[in-house]
py3Dmol code that shows the C-alpha trace and the ligand (Angstrom):
import py3Dmol

protein = """\
ATOM      1  CA  UNK A   1       0.015  -0.043   0.027  1.00  0.00           C
ATOM      2  CA  UNK A   2       1.375   3.498  -0.790  1.00  0.00           C
ATOM      3  CA  UNK A   3       2.023   6.185   1.741  1.00  0.00           C
ATOM      4  CA  UNK A   4       0.226   9.556   1.894  1.00  0.00           C
ATOM      5  CA  UNK A   5       3.277  11.135   0.051  1.00  0.00           C
ATOM      6  CA  UNK A   6       4.946   8.386  -2.012  1.00  0.00           C
ATOM      7  CA  UNK A   7       8.042   8.468   0.374  1.00  0.00           C
ATOM      8  CA  UNK A   8       8.902   5.075   2.121  1.00  0.00           C
ATOM      9  CA  UNK A   9       6.862   3.811   5.056  1.00  0.00           C
ATOM     10  CA  UNK A  10       8.262   5.157   8.390  1.00  0.00           C
ATOM     11  CA  UNK A  11       9.480   1.617   9.415  1.00  0.00           C
ATOM     12  CA  UNK A  12      11.707   1.463   6.380  1.00  0.00           C
ATOM     13  CA  UNK A  13      13.029   4.879   7.071  1.00  0.00           C
ATOM     14  CA  UNK A  14      13.941   3.909  10.632  1.00  0.00           C
ATOM     15  CA  UNK A  15      15.559   0.772   9.388  1.00  0.00           C
ATOM     16  CA  UNK A  16      17.434   2.451   6.611  1.00  0.00           C
ATOM     17  CA  UNK A  17      18.804   5.064   8.862  1.00  0.00           C
ATOM     18  CA  UNK A  18      19.416   3.033  11.964  1.00  0.00           C
ATOM     19  CA  UNK A  19      17.179   5.248  14.030  1.00  0.00           C
ATOM     20  CA  UNK A  20      17.051   3.117  17.217  1.00  0.00           C
ATOM     21  CA  UNK A  21      14.995   5.228  19.656  1.00  0.00           C
ATOM     22  CA  UNK A  22      16.995   6.842  22.488  1.00  0.00           C
ATOM     23  CA  UNK A  23      15.062   7.081  25.764  1.00  0.00           C
ATOM     24  CA  UNK A  24      17.124  10.141  26.987  1.00  0.00           C
ATOM     25  CA  UNK A  25      15.862  12.056  23.926  1.00  0.00           C
ATOM     26  CA  UNK A  26      12.074  11.164  24.789  1.00  0.00           C
ATOM     27  CA  UNK A  27      12.006   9.315  21.444  1.00  0.00           C
ATOM     28  CA  UNK A  28       8.670   7.615  21.027  1.00  0.00           C
ATOM     29  CA  UNK A  29       7.941   7.669  17.233  1.00  0.00           C
ATOM     30  CA  UNK A  30       4.474   7.801  15.449  1.00  0.00           C
ATOM     31  CA  UNK A  31       4.646   5.641  12.488  1.00  0.00           C
ATOM     32  CA  UNK A  32       1.114   5.694  11.226  1.00  0.00           C
ATOM     33  CA  UNK A  33       0.989   8.439   8.503  1.00  0.00           C
ATOM     34  CA  UNK A  34      -2.740   8.477   8.661  1.00  0.00           C
ATOM     35  CA  UNK A  35      -2.501   9.389  12.483  1.00  0.00           C
ATOM     36  CA  UNK A  36       0.106  11.979  11.825  1.00  0.00           C
ATOM     37  CA  UNK A  37      -2.080  13.595   9.110  1.00  0.00           C
ATOM     38  CA  UNK A  38      -4.924  13.486  11.521  1.00  0.00           C
ATOM     39  CA  UNK A  39      -2.907  15.412  14.148  1.00  0.00           C
ATOM     40  CA  UNK A  40      -1.876  18.056  11.598  1.00  0.00           C
ATOM     41  CA  UNK A  41      -5.497  18.432  10.729  1.00  0.00           C
ATOM     42  CA  UNK A  42      -6.271  19.117  14.252  1.00  0.00           C
ATOM     43  CA  UNK A  43      -4.080  22.408  13.990  1.00  0.00           C
ATOM     44  CA  UNK A  44      -6.652  23.645  11.438  1.00  0.00           C
ATOM     45  CA  UNK A  45      -6.020  24.963   7.929  1.00  0.00           C
ATOM     46  CA  UNK A  46      -2.255  24.978   7.441  1.00  0.00           C
ATOM     47  CA  UNK A  47      -2.188  26.320   3.785  1.00  0.00           C
ATOM     48  CA  UNK A  48      -1.430  30.022   4.509  1.00  0.00           C
ATOM     49  CA  UNK A  49       0.905  29.536   7.353  1.00  0.00           C
ATOM     50  CA  UNK A  50       4.305  28.596   8.538  1.00  0.00           C
ATOM     51  CA  UNK A  51       4.612  25.827  11.167  1.00  0.00           C
ATOM     52  CA  UNK A  52       7.319  25.173  13.681  1.00  0.00           C
ATOM     53  CA  UNK A  53       7.796  21.616  14.632  1.00  0.00           C
ATOM     54  CA  UNK A  54       9.939  20.636  17.694  1.00  0.00           C
ATOM     55  CA  UNK A  55      11.527  17.072  17.477  1.00  0.00           C
ATOM     56  CA  UNK A  56      10.624  15.691  13.843  1.00  0.00           C
ATOM     57  CA  UNK A  57      12.727  12.583  14.552  1.00  0.00           C
ATOM     58  CA  UNK A  58      12.178  10.349  11.403  1.00  0.00           C
ATOM     59  CA  UNK A  59       9.549  12.769  10.214  1.00  0.00           C
ATOM     60  CA  UNK A  60       6.129  11.234  10.602  1.00  0.00           C
ATOM     61  CA  UNK A  61       4.548  14.360  11.793  1.00  0.00           C
ATOM     62  CA  UNK A  62       6.559  16.657   9.524  1.00  0.00           C
ATOM     63  CA  UNK A  63       5.055  14.410   6.574  1.00  0.00           C
ATOM     64  CA  UNK A  64       1.599  14.807   7.893  1.00  0.00           C
ATOM     65  CA  UNK A  65       1.960  18.555   8.223  1.00  0.00           C
ATOM     66  CA  UNK A  66       3.446  18.851   4.716  1.00  0.00           C
ATOM     67  CA  UNK A  67       0.862  16.506   3.110  1.00  0.00           C
ATOM     68  CA  UNK A  68      -1.927  18.506   4.899  1.00  0.00           C
ATOM     69  CA  UNK A  69      -0.779  21.663   2.957  1.00  0.00           C
ATOM     70  CA  UNK A  70       1.516  23.593   5.429  1.00  0.00           C
ATOM     71  CA  UNK A  71       3.130  26.406   3.432  1.00  0.00           C
ATOM     72  CA  UNK A  72       6.420  25.972   5.240  1.00  0.00           C
ATOM     73  CA  UNK A  73       7.649  23.765   8.064  1.00  0.00           C
ATOM     74  CA  UNK A  74      10.660  24.663  10.189  1.00  0.00           C
ATOM     75  CA  UNK A  75      11.610  21.675  12.207  1.00  0.00           C
ATOM     76  CA  UNK A  76      14.169  21.689  15.038  1.00  0.00           C
ATOM     77  CA  UNK A  77      15.857  18.375  15.937  1.00  0.00           C
ATOM     78  CA  UNK A  78      18.484  17.672  18.514  1.00  0.00           C
ATOM     79  CA  UNK A  79      19.336  14.214  17.213  1.00  0.00           C
ATOM     80  CA  UNK A  80      21.810  14.500  14.267  1.00  0.00           C
ATOM     81  CA  UNK A  81      20.955  10.778  13.247  1.00  0.00           C
ATOM     82  CA  UNK A  82      17.682  12.156  12.064  1.00  0.00           C
ATOM     83  CA  UNK A  83      19.037  14.506   9.613  1.00  0.00           C
ATOM     84  CA  UNK A  84      19.518  12.234   6.434  1.00  0.00           C
ATOM     85  CA  UNK A  85      15.846  11.042   6.797  1.00  0.00           C
ATOM     86  CA  UNK A  86      14.623  14.599   7.074  1.00  0.00           C
ATOM     87  CA  UNK A  87      16.634  15.605   4.008  1.00  0.00           C
ATOM     88  CA  UNK A  88      14.725  13.045   2.014  1.00  0.00           C
ATOM     89  CA  UNK A  89      11.485  14.735   3.002  1.00  0.00           C
ATOM     90  CA  UNK A  90      12.896  18.113   2.099  1.00  0.00           C
ATOM     91  CA  UNK A  91      13.882  16.960  -1.314  1.00  0.00           C
ATOM     92  CA  UNK A  92      10.281  15.645  -1.836  1.00  0.00           C
ATOM     93  CA  UNK A  93       8.770  18.999  -0.745  1.00  0.00           C
ATOM     94  CA  UNK A  94      11.141  21.548  -2.324  1.00  0.00           C
ATOM     95  CA  UNK A  95      11.416  24.861  -0.538  1.00  0.00           C
ATOM     96  CA  UNK A  96       8.852  23.832   2.080  1.00  0.00           C
ATOM     97  CA  UNK A  97      10.963  22.199   4.842  1.00  0.00           C
ATOM     98  CA  UNK A  98      13.785  23.661   6.707  1.00  0.00           C
ATOM     99  CA  UNK A  99      15.622  21.538   9.288  1.00  0.00           C
ATOM    100  CA  UNK A 100      17.549  23.117  12.085  1.00  0.00           C
ATOM    101  CA  UNK A 101      19.833  20.849  14.047  1.00  0.00           C
ATOM    102  CA  UNK A 102      19.896  21.775  17.794  1.00  0.00           C
ATOM    103  CA  UNK A 103      18.191  22.054  21.140  1.00  0.00           C
ATOM    104  CA  UNK A 104      14.785  23.796  20.972  1.00  0.00           C
ATOM    105  CA  UNK A 105      15.494  25.160  24.533  1.00  0.00           C
ATOM    106  CA  UNK A 106      18.446  26.975  23.289  1.00  0.00           C
ATOM    107  CA  UNK A 107      17.681  28.041  19.662  1.00  0.00           C
ATOM    108  CA  UNK A 108      15.358  30.988  18.914  1.00  0.00           C
ATOM    109  CA  UNK A 109      13.572  30.132  15.739  1.00  0.00           C
ATOM    110  CA  UNK A 110      11.280  33.170  15.401  1.00  0.00           C
ATOM    111  CA  UNK A 111      13.539  34.652  12.671  1.00  0.00           C
ATOM    112  CA  UNK A 112      13.051  31.504  10.607  1.00  0.00           C
ATOM    113  CA  UNK A 113       9.255  31.775  10.497  1.00  0.00           C
ATOM    114  CA  UNK A 114       6.696  34.230   9.350  1.00  0.00           C
ATOM    115  CA  UNK A 115       4.338  35.343  12.239  1.00  0.00           C
ATOM    116  CA  UNK A 116       1.677  34.389  13.208  1.00  0.00           C
ATOM    117  CA  UNK A 117       2.903  30.829  12.800  1.00  0.00           C
ATOM    118  CA  UNK A 118       1.512  27.650  14.272  1.00  0.00           C
ATOM    119  CA  UNK A 119       3.507  25.242  16.598  1.00  0.00           C
ATOM    120  CA  UNK A 120       2.633  21.602  16.125  1.00  0.00           C
ATOM    121  CA  UNK A 121       4.797  18.961  17.918  1.00  0.00           C
ATOM    122  CA  UNK A 122       4.893  15.364  19.373  1.00  0.00           C
ATOM    123  CA  UNK A 123       7.157  16.726  22.209  1.00  0.00           C
ATOM    124  CA  UNK A 124       9.896  14.939  23.939  1.00  0.00           C
ATOM    125  CA  UNK A 125       8.413  14.308  27.340  1.00  0.00           C
ATOM    126  CA  UNK A 126      11.432  15.595  29.219  1.00  0.00           C
ATOM    127  CA  UNK A 127      11.272  19.226  27.756  1.00  0.00           C
ATOM    128  CA  UNK A 128       7.618  19.470  26.792  1.00  0.00           C
ATOM    129  CA  UNK A 129       6.280  21.311  29.854  1.00  0.00           C
ATOM    130  CA  UNK A 130       9.393  23.722  29.899  1.00  0.00           C
ATOM    131  CA  UNK A 131       8.779  24.540  26.167  1.00  0.00           C
ATOM    132  CA  UNK A 132       5.006  25.098  26.863  1.00  0.00           C
ATOM    133  CA  UNK A 133       5.654  27.500  29.703  1.00  0.00           C
ATOM    134  CA  UNK A 134       8.120  29.509  27.623  1.00  0.00           C
ATOM    135  CA  UNK A 135       5.566  29.730  24.770  1.00  0.00           C
ATOM    136  CA  UNK A 136       2.731  30.841  27.294  1.00  0.00           C
ATOM    137  CA  UNK A 137       4.794  33.554  28.828  1.00  0.00           C
ATOM    138  CA  UNK A 138       6.484  35.636  26.031  1.00  0.00           C
ATOM    139  CA  UNK A 139       7.546  39.210  26.576  1.00  0.00           C
ATOM    140  CA  UNK A 140       4.623  40.475  24.382  1.00  0.00           C
ATOM    141  CA  UNK A 141       0.892  39.345  23.910  1.00  0.00           C
ATOM    142  CA  UNK A 142      -0.495  38.249  21.389  1.00  0.00           C
ATOM    143  CA  UNK A 143       2.491  35.989  20.774  1.00  0.00           C
ATOM    144  CA  UNK A 144       4.240  35.231  17.623  1.00  0.00           C
ATOM    145  CA  UNK A 145       2.189  31.925  17.244  1.00  0.00           C
ATOM    146  CA  UNK A 146      -1.462  31.604  16.773  1.00  0.00           C
ATOM    147  CA  UNK A 147      -1.883  28.102  18.010  1.00  0.00           C
ATOM    148  CA  UNK A 148      -0.045  25.280  19.606  1.00  0.00           C
ATOM    149  CA  UNK A 149      -1.232  21.696  18.904  1.00  0.00           C
ATOM    150  CA  UNK A 150       0.950  19.509  21.132  1.00  0.00           C
ATOM    151  CA  UNK A 151       1.291  15.930  22.148  1.00  0.00           C
ATOM    152  CA  UNK A 152       1.851  15.439  25.987  1.00  0.00           C
ATOM    153  CA  UNK A 153       1.547  12.632  28.352  1.00  0.00           C
ATOM    154  CA  UNK A 154      -2.265  12.454  29.141  1.00  0.00           C
ATOM    155  CA  UNK A 155      -1.765  13.483  32.737  1.00  0.00           C
ATOM    156  CA  UNK A 156       0.007  16.774  31.575  1.00  0.00           C
ATOM    157  CA  UNK A 157      -2.687  17.345  28.969  1.00  0.00           C
ATOM    158  CA  UNK A 158      -5.259  17.069  31.873  1.00  0.00           C
ATOM    159  CA  UNK A 159      -3.346  19.563  33.951  1.00  0.00           C
ATOM    160  CA  UNK A 160      -3.465  22.056  30.980  1.00  0.00           C
ATOM    161  CA  UNK A 161      -7.210  21.991  30.480  1.00  0.00           C
ATOM    162  CA  UNK A 162      -8.350  21.203  34.059  1.00  0.00           C
ATOM    163  CA  UNK A 163     -11.205  23.287  35.747  1.00  0.00           C
ATOM    164  CA  UNK A 164     -11.478  24.209  39.336  1.00  0.00           C
ATOM    165  CA  UNK A 165     -12.480  21.613  41.868  1.00  0.00           C
ATOM    166  CA  UNK A 166     -10.825  18.815  40.053  1.00  0.00           C
ATOM    167  CA  UNK A 167      -7.690  16.859  40.988  1.00  0.00           C
ATOM    168  CA  UNK A 168      -5.470  18.288  38.073  1.00  0.00           C
ATOM    169  CA  UNK A 169      -6.283  21.868  38.513  1.00  0.00           C
ATOM    170  CA  UNK A 170      -3.425  24.115  39.481  1.00  0.00           C
ATOM    171  CA  UNK A 171      -0.866  26.515  37.998  1.00  0.00           C
ATOM    172  CA  UNK A 172      -0.475  25.008  34.624  1.00  0.00           C
ATOM    173  CA  UNK A 173      -4.271  25.246  33.926  1.00  0.00           C
ATOM    174  CA  UNK A 174      -4.351  28.901  35.006  1.00  0.00           C
ATOM    175  CA  UNK A 175      -1.307  29.862  33.002  1.00  0.00           C
ATOM    176  CA  UNK A 176      -2.660  28.197  29.920  1.00  0.00           C
ATOM    177  CA  UNK A 177      -6.187  29.331  30.206  1.00  0.00           C
ATOM    178  CA  UNK A 178      -5.492  33.073  31.193  1.00  0.00           C
ATOM    179  CA  UNK A 179      -5.103  33.877  27.590  1.00  0.00           C
ATOM    180  CA  UNK A 180      -5.699  30.715  25.520  1.00  0.00           C
ATOM    181  CA  UNK A 181      -8.587  28.367  24.535  1.00  0.00           C
ATOM    182  CA  UNK A 182      -7.305  24.987  25.722  1.00  0.00           C
ATOM    183  CA  UNK A 183      -8.782  21.629  24.892  1.00  0.00           C
ATOM    184  CA  UNK A 184      -7.864  18.037  24.389  1.00  0.00           C
ATOM    185  CA  UNK A 185      -8.508  16.978  20.773  1.00  0.00           C
ATOM    186  CA  UNK A 186      -7.288  13.415  20.750  1.00  0.00           C
ATOM    187  CA  UNK A 187      -6.071  10.766  23.130  1.00  0.00           C
ATOM    188  CA  UNK A 188      -3.748   7.990  22.163  1.00  0.00           C
ATOM    189  CA  UNK A 189      -2.953   4.664  23.801  1.00  0.00           C
ATOM    190  CA  UNK A 190       0.639   3.557  24.317  1.00  0.00           C
ATOM    191  CA  UNK A 191       0.669   1.247  21.260  1.00  0.00           C
ATOM    192  CA  UNK A 192       0.263   4.210  18.818  1.00  0.00           C
ATOM    193  CA  UNK A 193       4.038   4.795  19.476  1.00  0.00           C
ATOM    194  CA  UNK A 194       7.199   2.968  18.775  1.00  0.00           C
ATOM    195  CA  UNK A 195       8.485   2.305  21.240  1.00  0.00           C
ATOM    196  CA  UNK A 196       5.354   2.213  23.329  1.00  0.00           C
ATOM    197  CA  UNK A 197       5.748   4.518  26.387  1.00  0.00           C
ATOM    198  CA  UNK A 198       4.322   3.405  29.705  1.00  0.00           C
ATOM    199  CA  UNK A 199       1.337   5.926  29.739  1.00  0.00           C
ATOM    200  CA  UNK A 200      -1.406   7.284  27.550  1.00  0.00           C
ATOM    201  CA  UNK A 201      -0.905  10.448  25.450  1.00  0.00           C
ATOM    202  CA  UNK A 202      -3.122  13.343  24.434  1.00  0.00           C
ATOM    203  CA  UNK A 203      -3.066  16.136  21.929  1.00  0.00           C
ATOM    204  CA  UNK A 204      -3.784  19.561  23.327  1.00  0.00           C
ATOM    205  CA  UNK A 205      -4.920  22.448  21.165  1.00  0.00           C
ATOM    206  CA  UNK A 206      -4.334  25.997  22.479  1.00  0.00           C
ATOM    207  CA  UNK A 207      -5.456  28.926  20.632  1.00  0.00           C
ATOM    208  CA  UNK A 208      -4.036  32.441  21.714  1.00  0.00           C
ATOM    209  CA  UNK A 209      -6.820  34.841  22.549  1.00  0.00           C
ATOM    210  CA  UNK A 210      -6.053  38.377  21.532  1.00  0.00           C
ATOM    211  CA  UNK A 211      -5.970  39.449  25.103  1.00  0.00           C
ATOM    212  CA  UNK A 212      -6.261  37.938  28.660  1.00  0.00           C
ATOM    213  CA  UNK A 213      -9.854  36.694  29.734  1.00  0.00           C
ATOM    214  CA  UNK A 214      -9.627  39.030  32.719  1.00  0.00           C
ATOM    215  CA  UNK A 215      -7.314  41.859  33.218  1.00  0.00           C
ATOM    216  CA  UNK A 216      -4.676  41.847  35.780  1.00  0.00           C
ATOM    217  CA  UNK A 217      -0.912  42.118  36.172  1.00  0.00           C
ATOM    218  CA  UNK A 218       0.520  38.832  34.846  1.00  0.00           C
ATOM    219  CA  UNK A 219       3.424  38.812  37.239  1.00  0.00           C
ATOM    220  CA  UNK A 220       0.945  39.298  40.161  1.00  0.00           C
ATOM    221  CA  UNK A 221      -1.100  36.397  39.048  1.00  0.00           C
ATOM    222  CA  UNK A 222       1.810  34.176  38.622  1.00  0.00           C
ATOM    223  CA  UNK A 223       3.112  35.080  42.160  1.00  0.00           C
ATOM    224  CA  UNK A 224      -0.335  34.442  43.758  1.00  0.00           C
ATOM    225  CA  UNK A 225      -0.981  31.179  42.070  1.00  0.00           C
ATOM    226  CA  UNK A 226       2.528  29.985  43.033  1.00  0.00           C
ATOM    227  CA  UNK A 227       1.789  30.684  46.607  1.00  0.00           C
ATOM    228  CA  UNK A 228      -1.655  29.345  46.643  1.00  0.00           C
ATOM    229  CA  UNK A 229      -0.935  26.091  44.944  1.00  0.00           C
ATOM    230  CA  UNK A 230       2.423  25.415  46.645  1.00  0.00           C
ATOM    231  CA  UNK A 231       0.221  24.656  49.734  1.00  0.00           C
ATOM    232  CA  UNK A 232      -2.870  23.518  47.898  1.00  0.00           C
ATOM    233  CA  UNK A 233      -4.596  21.859  50.900  1.00  0.00           C
ATOM    234  CA  UNK A 234      -4.244  24.952  53.050  1.00  0.00           C
ATOM    235  CA  UNK A 235      -6.883  27.760  53.453  1.00  0.00           C
ATOM    236  CA  UNK A 236      -6.118  30.778  51.249  1.00  0.00           C
ATOM    237  CA  UNK A 237      -5.731  32.986  54.434  1.00  0.00           C
ATOM    238  CA  UNK A 238      -2.812  30.762  55.386  1.00  0.00           C
ATOM    239  CA  UNK A 239      -1.177  30.089  52.103  1.00  0.00           C
ATOM    240  CA  UNK A 240      -1.344  33.766  51.059  1.00  0.00           C
ATOM    241  CA  UNK A 241      -0.476  35.242  54.387  1.00  0.00           C
ATOM    242  CA  UNK A 242       2.914  36.805  53.108  1.00  0.00           C
ATOM    243  CA  UNK A 243       1.182  38.332  50.056  1.00  0.00           C
ATOM    244  CA  UNK A 244      -0.166  41.509  51.532  1.00  0.00           C
ATOM    245  CA  UNK A 245      -1.072  42.888  54.936  1.00  0.00           C
ATOM    246  CA  UNK A 246      -4.510  42.056  56.032  1.00  0.00           C
ATOM    247  CA  UNK A 247      -5.044  39.283  53.491  1.00  0.00           C
ATOM    248  CA  UNK A 248      -8.297  38.147  54.986  1.00  0.00           C
ATOM    249  CA  UNK A 249      -9.890  41.527  54.172  1.00  0.00           C
ATOM    250  CA  UNK A 250      -8.326  41.557  50.763  1.00  0.00           C
ATOM    251  CA  UNK A 251      -9.842  38.123  50.000  1.00  0.00           C
ATOM    252  CA  UNK A 252     -13.343  39.178  51.250  1.00  0.00           C
ATOM    253  CA  UNK A 253     -13.063  42.315  49.325  1.00  0.00           C
ATOM    254  CA  UNK A 254     -12.880  40.415  46.071  1.00  0.00           C
ATOM    255  CA  UNK A 255     -15.534  37.955  47.111  1.00  0.00           C
ATOM    256  CA  UNK A 256     -13.263  35.043  47.991  1.00  0.00           C
ATOM    257  CA  UNK A 257     -13.854  33.499  51.448  1.00  0.00           C
ATOM    258  CA  UNK A 258     -10.471  33.406  53.444  1.00  0.00           C
ATOM    259  CA  UNK A 259     -11.285  29.746  54.205  1.00  0.00           C
ATOM    260  CA  UNK A 260     -11.379  28.708  50.637  1.00  0.00           C
ATOM    261  CA  UNK A 261      -8.596  26.542  49.231  1.00  0.00           C
ATOM    262  CA  UNK A 262      -6.827  27.225  45.944  1.00  0.00           C
ATOM    263  CA  UNK A 263      -8.393  24.626  43.890  1.00  0.00           C
ATOM    264  CA  UNK A 264     -11.930  26.032  44.582  1.00  0.00           C
ATOM    265  CA  UNK A 265     -11.072  29.340  43.026  1.00  0.00           C
ATOM    266  CA  UNK A 266     -11.554  29.956  39.255  1.00  0.00           C
ATOM    267  CA  UNK A 267      -9.375  32.095  37.006  1.00  0.00           C
ATOM    268  CA  UNK A 268     -11.730  35.134  37.568  1.00  0.00           C
ATOM    269  CA  UNK A 269     -11.202  34.868  41.146  1.00  0.00           C
ATOM    270  CA  UNK A 270      -7.463  34.854  40.863  1.00  0.00           C
ATOM    271  CA  UNK A 271      -7.260  37.685  38.578  1.00  0.00           C
ATOM    272  CA  UNK A 272      -9.526  39.868  40.773  1.00  0.00           C
ATOM    273  CA  UNK A 273      -7.156  39.098  43.652  1.00  0.00           C
ATOM    274  CA  UNK A 274      -4.218  39.997  41.423  1.00  0.00           C
ATOM    275  CA  UNK A 275      -5.904  43.368  40.562  1.00  0.00           C
ATOM    276  CA  UNK A 276      -6.551  43.955  44.349  1.00  0.00           C
ATOM    277  CA  UNK A 277      -2.880  43.194  45.299  1.00  0.00           C
ATOM    278  CA  UNK A 278      -0.986  44.483  42.326  1.00  0.00           C
ATOM    279  CA  UNK A 279       2.608  43.512  41.801  1.00  0.00           C
ATOM    280  CA  UNK A 280       5.665  44.355  43.741  1.00  0.00           C
ATOM    281  CA  UNK A 281       8.835  42.193  43.354  1.00  0.00           C
ATOM    282  CA  UNK A 282       9.195  39.840  46.354  1.00  0.00           C
ATOM    283  CA  UNK A 283      11.741  41.079  48.956  1.00  0.00           C
ATOM    284  CA  UNK A 284      14.268  38.231  48.027  1.00  0.00           C
ATOM    285  CA  UNK A 285      14.166  39.672  44.344  1.00  0.00           C
ATOM    286  CA  UNK A 286      15.059  43.173  45.205  1.00  0.00           C
ATOM    287  CA  UNK A 287      18.770  43.985  45.240  1.00  0.00           C
TER     288      UNK A 287
END
"""
ligand_1 = """\
27
SAM
N 7.941 13.907 15.747
C 8.468 12.499 15.818
C 7.142 11.525 15.820
O 6.123 12.229 16.090
O 7.363 10.308 15.650
C 9.224 12.334 17.052
C 8.649 12.514 18.302
S 9.655 12.049 19.767
C 8.411 12.015 20.983
C 10.481 13.548 20.240
C 11.632 14.085 19.284
O 12.190 15.212 19.960
C 12.762 13.132 19.008
O 13.029 13.060 17.623
C 13.964 13.677 19.804
O 15.183 13.422 19.245
C 13.690 15.192 19.711
N 14.142 15.999 20.782
C 14.367 15.787 22.105
N 14.877 16.683 22.915
C 14.961 17.757 21.880
C 15.268 19.089 22.172
N 15.791 19.534 23.374
N 15.269 19.864 21.049
C 14.852 19.407 19.753
N 14.492 18.121 19.657
C 14.467 17.330 20.721
"""
view = py3Dmol.view(width=600, height=400)
view.addModel(protein, "pdb")
view.setStyle({"model": 0}, {"cartoon": {"style": "trace"}})
view.addModel(ligand_1, "xyz")
view.setStyle({"model": 1}, {"stick": {}})
view.zoomTo()
view.show()
């Protein structure tokens, strides 16, 4: 049976280039090109935009993105062993695939892409959350990207989309939902990957909103949610004690019972609290 693009099946590519998966690089490959095309489609219409992919590996998702019509894909891969396989894809799609070898945590790829671009990736599990946090906290908003379509371990995906009063709700949910629409668009069993990881995975779609859902100083919001969720079982009057003098009154003033716990408060409540408190750098950060 032919592939979506006439290039060899991924098992053959892996065999030909001896791409034995390395655990330390988070290598769990997707070999089903129909599945990678489906993930590419979850990112919406790709025809008019550039796409940044982190960790193309043997190129399954890269091929899905190109077959689904991405104008250009810029792919950053740490593992030099994957470069010959990726060069074959670049040759099949002239002028549409640029491969950059290096560590996605260290390379700034904005100059390689035309904004607003989409980011689509089956992320290496060991750097996935760190990359997401960086993409969610750029210096300027709206960011250079318009949407993120990202594969995570299912547990991480659930933390990103979690709602108040649920076990997964916490700082990551608030950070993501403050100025993005976030939802899980696909879940995948371990067998979808080679080698199979121990856990299920899920694809999260995050779409950047033009501005935050509720106005407030972002640094104040981050500081408050860090304090509140570091001691998530404590009542807010205790966990936020060091935040401002008379914290009980401040909480009451914005309609939050001082006896409430962090996991009971939604984004709107935390933003109201951030507005009431404002931001001043914590004493330890002042030189
Ligand atoms: N996209 C391929 C797929 O879906 O089959 C591979 C996904 S695999 C989960 C993660 C990929 O990220 C691997 O190819 C790995 O070498 C690469 N990688 C790991 N750490 C990286 C980093 N810091 N920067 C760039 N790529 C990285």
